C-alpha positions as CSV (number, residue, x, y, z in Angstrom):
1,M,151.9,111.5,168.5
2,K,149.3,111.7,171.1
3,R,146.3,109.4,170.6
4,R,143.8,112.4,170.4
5,R,145.9,114.2,167.8
6,F,146.3,111.0,165.8
7,I,142.5,110.5,165.7
8,E,141.9,114.1,164.6
9,N,144.5,113.8,161.9
10,T,143.1,110.5,160.7
11,A,139.6,111.9,160.7
12,Q,140.7,115.0,158.7
13,A,142.6,112.7,156.2
14,G,139.5,110.6,155.9
15,L,137.3,113.6,155.2
16,A,139.9,114.8,152.6
17,V,139.9,111.4,150.9
18,S,136.1,111.4,150.9
19,F,136.0,114.9,149.4
20,L,138.5,114.0,146.8
21,G,136.6,110.8,146.0
22,L,133.3,112.7,145.8
23,H,135.0,115.3,143.6
24,A,136.4,112.6,141.4
25,C,133.0,110.9,141.1
26,K,131.5,114.2,140.1
27,N,134.2,114.7,137.5
28,Q,133.7,111.2,136.2
29,S,130.0,111.8,136.0
30,K,130.6,115.1,134.2
31,N,133.0,113.3,131.8
32,K,130.4,110.6,131.1
33,E,127.8,113.3,130.5
34,S,130.2,115.1,128.2
35,E,130.9,111.8,126.4
36,M,127.2,111.1,126.1
37,T,126.5,114.6,124.9
38,A,129.3,114.3,122.3
39,T,128.0,111.0,121.1
40,T,124.5,112.4,120.9
41,A,125.8,115.3,118.9
42,V,127.6,113.0,116.5
43,E,124.5,110.9,116.1
44,A,122.4,114.0,115.6
45,A,124.9,115.1,112.9
46,E,124.4,111.9,111.0
47,P,122.1,112.4,107.9
48,F,118.8,110.6,107.8
49,F,119.8,108.8,104.7
50,K,122.7,106.8,103.3
51,L,124.9,107.8,100.4
52,S,125.1,106.0,97.1
53,L,126.7,107.0,93.8
54,A,125.0,106.9,90.5
55,Q,127.5,105.5,87.9
56,W,126.3,108.2,85.4
57,S,128.4,110.6,87.4
58,I,131.5,109.1,85.9
59,N,130.1,108.5,82.4
60,K,132.7,110.8,80.8
61,M,135.6,109.0,82.5
62,I,134.2,105.7,81.0
63,R,133.0,106.9,77.6
64,N,135.7,109.5,76.8
65,D,138.7,108.6,78.9
66,G,138.6,104.8,78.7
67,V,138.2,104.2,82.4
68,D,137.1,100.6,83.1
69,P,133.4,100.6,84.2
70,Y,134.3,97.8,86.6
71,T,136.4,100.2,88.7
72,F,133.1,101.8,89.8
73,A,133.0,100.2,93.2
74,E,136.7,101.1,93.9
75,K,136.1,104.7,93.1
76,A,132.8,104.9,95.0
77,K,134.5,103.5,98.1
78,A,137.4,106.0,97.9
79,W,134.9,108.8,97.7
80,G,133.0,107.8,100.8
81,F,129.9,106.1,99.4
82,E,128.1,103.0,100.7
83,G,125.8,102.1,97.8
84,L,126.2,101.5,94.0
85,E,123.7,102.5,91.3
86,Y,124.8,101.0,88.0
87,V,124.0,102.3,84.5
88,S,123.4,99.6,81.9
89,Q,124.5,101.6,78.9
90,L,128.0,102.0,80.2
91,Y,128.4,98.3,79.7
92,H,126.6,98.1,76.3
93,P,129.7,97.9,74.1
94,E,130.8,94.6,75.6
95,L,127.2,93.3,75.9
96,D,126.2,94.4,72.5
97,A,129.2,92.6,71.0
98,A,128.0,89.4,72.7
99,N,124.4,90.0,71.7
100,Y,123.5,90.0,75.4
101,S,124.2,86.3,75.6
102,E,123.6,84.4,78.9
103,A,127.4,84.1,79.3
104,A,128.0,87.8,78.7
105,M,125.3,88.8,81.3
106,K,126.7,86.3,83.8
107,N,130.2,87.8,83.3
108,F,128.8,91.3,84.0
109,V,127.0,90.1,87.1
110,D,130.0,88.2,88.4
111,K,132.5,91.0,87.9
112,C,130.2,93.6,89.5
113,N,129.5,91.3,92.5
114,A,133.2,90.6,93.0
115,E,134.1,94.3,93.0
116,A,131.3,95.3,95.3
117,E,132.2,92.6,97.8
118,K,135.9,93.4,97.5
119,H,135.3,97.0,98.5
120,G,132.5,96.4,101.0
121,L,129.7,98.2,99.1
122,Q,126.0,97.4,98.5
123,N,124.6,96.9,95.0
124,L,121.3,98.9,95.0
125,L,120.0,99.2,91.5
126,I,120.7,99.2,87.8
127,M,119.5,102.1,85.6
128,I,118.3,100.7,82.3
129,D,118.5,102.6,79.0
130,R,118.1,101.8,75.3
131,Q,116.0,98.6,75.8
132,G,112.9,99.8,74.1
133,P,109.9,102.1,74.9
134,L,107.8,100.7,77.7
135,A,105.1,103.2,76.9
136,A,105.1,102.6,73.1
137,A,101.7,103.1,71.4
138,D,102.2,99.9,69.4
139,D,101.4,96.8,71.5
140,E,104.1,94.6,69.9
141,E,106.8,97.2,70.3
142,R,105.8,97.7,74.0
143,D,105.8,94.0,74.7
144,A,109.2,93.6,73.0
145,A,110.5,96.3,75.3
146,V,109.1,94.5,78.3
147,A,110.8,91.3,77.2
148,N,114.1,93.2,76.7
149,H,114.1,94.3,80.3
150,H,113.7,90.7,81.6
151,K,117.5,90.0,81.4
152,W,118.1,93.1,83.5
153,V,115.6,92.1,86.1
154,D,117.4,88.7,86.3
155,A,120.8,90.5,86.6
156,A,119.6,92.8,89.3
157,S,118.3,89.9,91.3
158,A,121.6,88.0,90.9
159,M,123.5,91.1,92.1
160,G,121.3,91.6,95.3
161,C,119.9,94.9,94.0
162,H,116.4,96.0,95.1
163,S,115.4,97.7,91.8
164,I,115.9,98.5,88.2
165,R,115.2,102.0,87.0
166,V,113.3,102.1,83.7
167,N,112.2,104.9,81.3
168,L,108.7,105.4,80.2
169,Q,109.3,106.6,76.7
170,G,106.8,106.1,73.9
171,S,103.6,108.0,73.2
172,M,103.8,111.8,73.8
173,D,100.0,112.1,74.1
174,P,99.3,112.4,77.9
175,E,96.2,110.2,78.0
176,E,97.7,107.5,75.8
177,W,101.0,107.7,77.6
178,V,99.4,107.0,80.9
179,A,97.4,104.0,79.6
180,K,100.4,102.4,77.8
181,S,102.7,103.1,80.7
182,V,100.3,101.3,83.0
183,D,100.3,98.3,80.7
184,G,104.1,98.1,80.2
185,L,104.9,98.6,83.9
186,T,102.2,96.1,85.0
187,K,103.7,93.4,82.8
188,L,107.3,94.1,83.8
189,S,106.5,94.4,87.5
190,T,104.6,91.1,87.4
191,Y,107.7,89.4,86.0
192,A,110.0,91.1,88.5
193,A,107.9,90.3,91.5
194,D,109.0,86.7,91.5
195,K,112.6,87.9,91.5
196,N,112.1,90.3,94.4
197,I,113.0,93.3,92.2
198,N,111.2,96.6,92.1
199,I,110.5,98.4,88.9
200,I,111.1,102.1,89.5
201,V,110.5,105.0,87.1
202,E,112.5,108.3,87.1
203,N,111.2,111.6,86.0
204,H,113.4,111.4,82.8
205,G,112.0,113.6,80.1
206,G,108.8,113.9,78.2
207,P,105.5,112.9,79.9
208,S,107.5,111.2,82.8
209,S,108.7,114.6,83.9
210,N,105.1,115.6,84.6
211,A,105.0,114.3,88.2
212,A,101.2,114.4,88.4
213,W,101.0,112.1,85.4
214,L,103.6,109.7,86.7
215,A,102.0,109.6,90.1
216,E,98.7,108.7,88.3
217,V,100.5,105.8,86.5
218,M,101.7,104.5,89.9
219,Q,98.3,104.7,91.4
220,K,96.8,102.8,88.5
221,V,99.5,100.1,88.4
222,N,99.1,99.7,92.2
223,L,101.7,97.0,92.6
224,P,104.0,96.9,95.7
225,N,107.1,96.4,93.6
226,C,106.4,99.3,91.2
227,G,107.5,102.8,92.3
228,T,109.4,106.0,91.5
229,L,112.9,107.3,91.6
230,P,112.4,111.1,92.1
231,D,115.3,113.1,90.6
232,F,116.0,116.6,91.8
233,G,116.5,117.6,88.2
234,N,115.0,116.2,84.9
235,F,111.7,118.0,85.1
236,C,111.7,119.2,81.5
237,I,108.5,118.1,79.8
238,K,109.0,119.6,76.4
239,R,112.1,120.5,74.5
240,E,112.7,122.7,71.4
241,D,113.5,119.8,69.0
242,G,111.0,117.3,70.5
243,S,113.7,115.2,72.1
244,Y,113.8,113.9,75.7
245,Y,117.2,115.3,76.8
246,E,119.2,117.4,74.4
247,S,117.8,120.7,73.2
248,K,116.5,123.8,75.0
249,C,113.7,123.2,77.5
250,L,110.4,124.9,76.6
251,D,108.2,123.6,79.4
252,E,109.5,122.6,82.9
253,Y,107.6,121.2,85.7
254,D,108.0,122.7,89.2
255,K,110.8,120.5,90.6
256,Y,109.8,120.9,94.3
257,K,106.2,120.1,93.6
258,G,107.3,117.2,91.4
259,V,109.5,115.6,94.0
260,E,106.8,116.0,96.6
261,E,104.2,114.3,94.4
262,L,106.6,111.4,93.6
263,M,107.9,110.7,97.1
264,P,104.9,108.7,98.2
265,H,105.9,106.1,95.7
266,A,109.7,106.5,96.0
267,K,111.9,103.5,96.5
268,A,115.1,105.5,95.7
269,V,116.0,109.2,95.4
270,S,118.5,110.8,93.0
271,A,120.3,114.0,94.0
272,K,121.1,115.7,90.7
273,A,123.7,118.5,90.6
274,Y,124.9,120.8,87.8
275,A,126.9,123.7,89.3
276,F,127.9,125.3,92.6
277,D,128.4,128.8,94.0
278,A,131.2,130.0,96.2
279,D,129.4,128.6,99.3
280,G,129.1,125.1,97.8
281,E,125.3,125.5,97.2
282,E,123.8,124.2,94.0
283,T,122.9,127.1,91.7
284,K,119.7,125.6,90.3
285,I,118.3,123.5,93.2
286,D,117.7,124.4,96.8
287,Y,119.1,121.2,98.4
288,A,117.8,122.1,101.9
289,K,114.3,122.5,100.5
290,M,114.6,119.3,98.6
291,L,115.8,117.3,101.5
292,K,113.1,118.6,103.7
293,I,110.5,117.3,101.2
294,V,112.3,113.9,101.2
295,K,112.6,113.8,105.0
296,D,109.0,114.9,105.5
297,A,107.9,112.0,103.3
298,G,109.5,109.6,105.9
299,Y,112.2,108.4,103.5
300,T,115.3,107.0,105.2
301,G,116.9,105.0,102.4
302,Y,119.8,105.8,100.1
303,I,120.1,109.1,98.2
304,G,122.2,108.7,95.0
305,V,124.7,111.4,93.9
306,E,124.3,112.2,90.2
307,Y,126.6,115.0,89.1
308,E,126.0,116.2,85.5
309,G,127.9,119.5,85.5
310,Q,130.4,121.0,83.1
311,E,132.4,123.4,85.3
312,L,133.9,120.9,87.7
313,S,135.6,117.6,86.9
314,E,133.4,114.5,87.5
315,E,135.3,113.7,90.7
316,A,135.2,117.2,92.1
317,G,131.5,117.5,91.2
318,I,130.7,114.2,92.9
319,L,132.5,115.3,96.1
320,A,130.8,118.7,96.0
321,T,127.4,117.1,95.7
322,R,128.2,114.6,98.4
323,D,129.2,117.4,100.8
324,L,126.2,119.5,99.9
325,L,123.9,116.7,100.8
326,I,125.5,116.2,104.2
327,N,125.6,119.9,105.0
328,A,122.0,120.4,103.8
329,A,120.9,117.6,106.0
330,K,122.5,119.2,109.1
331,K,120.4,122.3,108.5
332,L,117.3,120.3,108.9
333,G,118.2,119.4,112.5
């Protein structure tokens, strides 16, 4: 080959290689941009909260079907949850039998801790029931209720939880209920402060379901470890037979207004669900609207799934509520 032709061919080959290299670099750049876009899209799709499971969602399995309550962590892990919200009354049979002895409470704590660690889940809170009325009109009865909750504060602390959820049952007179609630909560929160445990109140029937009254209680207690657990349901203030939970509701507080009023004090959030339509939407609660209220309040903690429906099995209802939360969060952008 003549020298001139060789130089021309070499130059053309060099240009071709340079072009291919430039083209490859552009493709790599585009691929990286695509990867970054995909990653950003995935991150954008992540909800603004973490998912926890309220143990009450499987109360029928435990109470009616004999399921061991200590399998809670195993089930929650299998269903895709990260956090655990225990319910004290589901352990009452064994604890009642032992008269809530120190050994019995330690066994409860140790077994729960072992299961949570085994399945890589976070203990978050314990929902306390049947330990006495913290808003009782009678001072001695109220003080006894406060003392009964001490062992659960201790248990929550030993389990690495951040809170115990309490009920403010007692007086049904609004003015008296506020005053007695402030007293009971102040005493219990003061005890819990040394254990790094929050005392949180759910809208859970009676005066506590009037969010304005409960918010007033929070403002008057005014302690950093006392707050609320807004529940998307449970806003019935008055029932036909005067009970907190069972009979027909005669007076219901606006649930959206209620959650909005309770969110400034929230240290946890409970996503109640009862029934679903063909599109997977809750039939009584607008989840997108609820989540917007929660998000607008700046909340980024755990939201606990609490299914209480009758139409689906507990497992199916839990999964439907979980998926609804995730899908509703996506709509918020």
